[in-house]
C-alpha positions as CSV (number, residue, x, y, z in Angstrom):
1,M,91.2,80.2,90.7
2,N,88.1,81.2,88.8
3,K,88.0,77.8,87.1
4,I,88.3,76.0,90.4
5,F,85.3,78.0,91.9
6,V,83.2,77.4,88.7
7,G,84.1,73.7,88.9
8,I,83.0,73.5,92.5
9,I,79.7,75.2,91.8
10,L,79.0,73.0,88.7
11,L,80.0,69.9,90.7
12,S,77.7,70.9,93.5
13,L,74.8,71.6,91.2
14,A,75.3,68.3,89.4
15,Y,75.4,66.4,92.7
16,G,72.2,68.2,93.9
17,L,70.4,67.2,90.6
18,L,71.6,63.6,90.7
19,T,70.6,63.0,94.3
20,G,67.2,64.6,93.7
21,R,67.7,67.4,96.2
22,Y,67.3,70.2,93.6
23,Q,64.3,71.7,95.5
24,E,66.4,72.1,98.7
25,M,69.2,73.4,96.6
26,A,67.0,76.0,94.9
27,I,65.5,77.1,98.2
28,S,69.0,77.5,99.8
29,I,70.2,79.5,96.8
30,L,67.2,81.8,96.8
31,S,67.1,82.4,100.6
32,I,70.0,84.8,100.9
33,H,69.8,86.0,104.5
34,E,69.2,89.8,104.8
35,D,72.3,90.3,107.0
36,V,74.6,88.6,104.4
37,L,73.2,90.8,101.6
38,S,73.5,93.9,103.8
39,L,77.1,93.1,104.7
40,V,78.0,92.5,101.0
41,V,76.4,95.9,100.0
42,T,78.3,97.6,102.8
43,L,81.6,96.1,101.7
44,V,81.0,96.8,98.0
45,F,80.1,100.5,98.8
46,S,83.2,100.8,101.0
47,A,85.4,99.2,98.3
48,T,83.9,101.5,95.6
49,F,84.5,104.6,97.8
50,W,88.1,103.8,98.7
51,S,88.9,102.7,95.1
52,G,87.7,106.2,94.0
53,I,89.9,107.8,96.6
54,M,92.9,105.8,95.3
55,N,92.2,106.9,91.7
56,I,92.0,110.5,92.8
57,M,95.3,110.1,94.7
58,Y,96.9,108.6,91.6
59,D,95.5,111.3,89.2
60,S,96.4,114.2,91.5
61,G,100.0,113.0,91.7
62,L,99.8,112.2,95.4
63,I,101.0,108.6,94.7
64,N,104.1,110.1,93.1
65,Q,104.7,112.1,96.2
66,I,104.2,109.0,98.4
67,A,106.7,107.2,96.1
68,K,109.2,110.0,96.7
69,A,108.6,109.8,100.4
70,L,109.1,106.1,100.4
71,N,112.3,106.3,98.3
72,P,114.6,106.3,101.4
73,L,112.7,103.2,102.7
74,L,112.9,101.4,99.4
75,K,116.6,102.2,99.0
76,L,117.1,100.7,102.4
77,I,115.2,97.5,101.8
78,M,115.8,97.2,98.1
79,P,119.2,98.8,97.5
80,N,119.6,97.3,94.0
81,L,116.3,98.6,92.6
82,K,116.9,101.7,90.4
83,D,113.8,101.5,88.2
84,Q,111.4,104.4,89.0
85,E,108.4,102.8,87.4
86,A,108.7,99.8,89.6
87,K,109.1,102.1,92.6
88,N,105.9,103.9,91.7
89,Y,103.9,100.7,91.4
90,I,105.4,99.5,94.7
91,A,104.4,102.8,96.3
92,M,100.9,102.6,95.0
93,N,100.6,99.0,96.4
94,I,102.0,100.1,99.8
95,S,99.6,103.1,99.8
96,A,96.6,100.9,99.1
97,N,97.7,98.4,101.8
98,I,98.1,101.2,104.4
99,F,94.4,101.8,104.0
100,E,93.7,98.0,103.8
101,L,92.4,98.3,100.2
102,G,93.4,94.9,98.9
103,F,91.2,95.3,95.8
104,A,93.1,98.4,94.9
105,A,96.5,97.1,96.0
106,T,96.3,94.0,93.8
107,P,96.5,95.6,90.3
108,A,99.4,97.8,91.5
109,G,101.1,94.8,93.0
110,L,100.7,92.7,89.8
111,K,102.1,95.6,87.7
112,A,105.0,96.0,90.2
113,M,105.8,92.3,90.1
114,K,105.7,92.3,86.3
115,R,108.0,95.4,86.1
116,L,110.4,93.8,88.7
117,K,110.5,90.7,86.5
118,E,111.3,92.9,83.4
119,V,114.2,94.6,85.1
120,S,115.4,91.5,86.9
121,T,119.1,90.5,86.4
122,E,118.3,86.8,87.1
123,K,119.4,84.6,84.2
124,D,116.8,81.9,84.9
125,P,113.3,83.3,84.2
126,T,111.8,81.0,86.7
127,V,113.8,82.4,89.6
128,A,112.5,85.4,91.5
129,S,114.9,88.3,92.1
130,D,115.7,89.5,95.6
131,E,113.6,92.6,95.0
132,M,110.6,90.4,93.9
133,V,110.9,88.4,97.1
134,T,111.2,91.6,99.3
135,F,108.2,93.1,97.6
136,L,106.2,90.0,98.2
137,V,107.0,90.3,101.9
138,L,106.0,94.0,101.9
139,N,102.8,93.2,100.1
140,T,101.9,90.3,102.3
141,A,102.8,91.7,105.7
142,G,102.3,95.4,104.9
143,V,101.7,98.1,107.6
144,T,98.0,99.1,107.9
145,L,97.1,102.5,109.3
146,L,93.4,102.6,108.5
147,P,91.8,99.1,108.1
148,T,88.7,100.3,106.2
149,T,87.2,96.9,105.6
150,V,87.3,95.9,109.3
151,M,86.0,99.2,110.3
152,A,83.1,98.9,107.8
153,I,82.2,95.4,109.2
154,R,82.4,96.6,112.8
155,Q,80.2,99.6,112.0
156,K,77.7,97.4,110.2
157,Y,77.4,95.1,113.3
158,G,76.9,98.0,115.7
159,A,80.3,98.7,117.3
160,T,80.1,101.8,119.4
161,N,83.5,102.8,118.2
162,P,84.5,101.0,115.0
163,A,88.0,102.5,115.1
164,D,89.0,101.7,118.7
165,F,91.4,99.0,117.6
166,L,93.5,101.1,115.2
167,F,96.5,101.5,117.4
168,L,96.8,97.7,118.0
169,A,96.2,97.0,114.3
170,F,99.0,99.4,113.4
171,I,101.4,97.9,116.0
172,G,100.6,94.4,114.9
173,T,101.0,95.0,111.2
174,L,104.2,97.1,111.9
175,L,105.7,94.2,113.8
176,S,104.7,91.6,111.2
177,C,106.2,93.7,108.4
178,A,109.4,94.3,110.3
179,G,109.7,90.6,111.2
180,G,109.1,89.6,107.6
181,L,111.7,92.1,106.3
182,L,114.3,90.9,108.9
183,L,113.7,87.2,107.9
184,D,114.0,88.2,104.2
185,K,117.4,89.8,104.9
186,L,118.5,86.8,107.0
187,F,117.6,84.3,104.4
188,R,119.2,86.4,101.7
189,K,122.5,86.4,103.7
190,I,122.3,82.7,104.3
191,S,121.6,82.1,100.6
192,S,124.6,84.3,99.5
193,V,126.9,82.3,101.9
194,H,125.8,79.0,100.5
195,Q,126.3,80.2,96.9
196,K,129.9,81.1,97.7
C-alpha cells in the first residue's frame, strides 16, 4: 500500500512539473489549512494517549484478565481454538477495537492472524482456517463501547456533548458483529455440507 501511495505522489509531482503547474502545486502543498493541521494534531494526541493506555493495560496484566473473561465467548465462536497465545492476541485486538483504537488493534490483529496460521490444521497454506475467518469477522465488525476517535473529532468541532451517540454506536456495532458472526456460522455449515 505504501508503494501505491508513493507512486501516486511521484506521478502527481511529475505531472505538475511536466505541465508547468509547479508553482500552483507548491502553493497548494504549503498552504495546509489551519483546521486540517489542528484536526491531525488532535487525532495524533488522542492516538498517542490511548496507545499508552493500551500498553499500560498490557503490562499490568489487564489484557490477560480480559482474555480470561473473553474465553467463554471465544470457546463459543471458535470452539476448535485451543492455543492460549492466539487467544491473548485476539483478546488484545478485541480490547483495542472496543475503544476504537485501530492503530493499537492492528499489531495485535496481525500477530493473532500469524499465530492462527501457525496453529492451523489446513493442509493447503493458502487456505484460511475457520478460526482465521471468524477472527477476521470479529476484527472487522467488532463491538465498540468507546469510539475515542469519533469523540475527539466531535469535540474538536465543538459538539456540546461529544459522547451523546455512544449508546447508538454500541447497538450498531453489536448488531453488525452479531450479524457477521451468524453469517460466518451459516457459511461454515453450508461449506461443510458441500464438502460431504
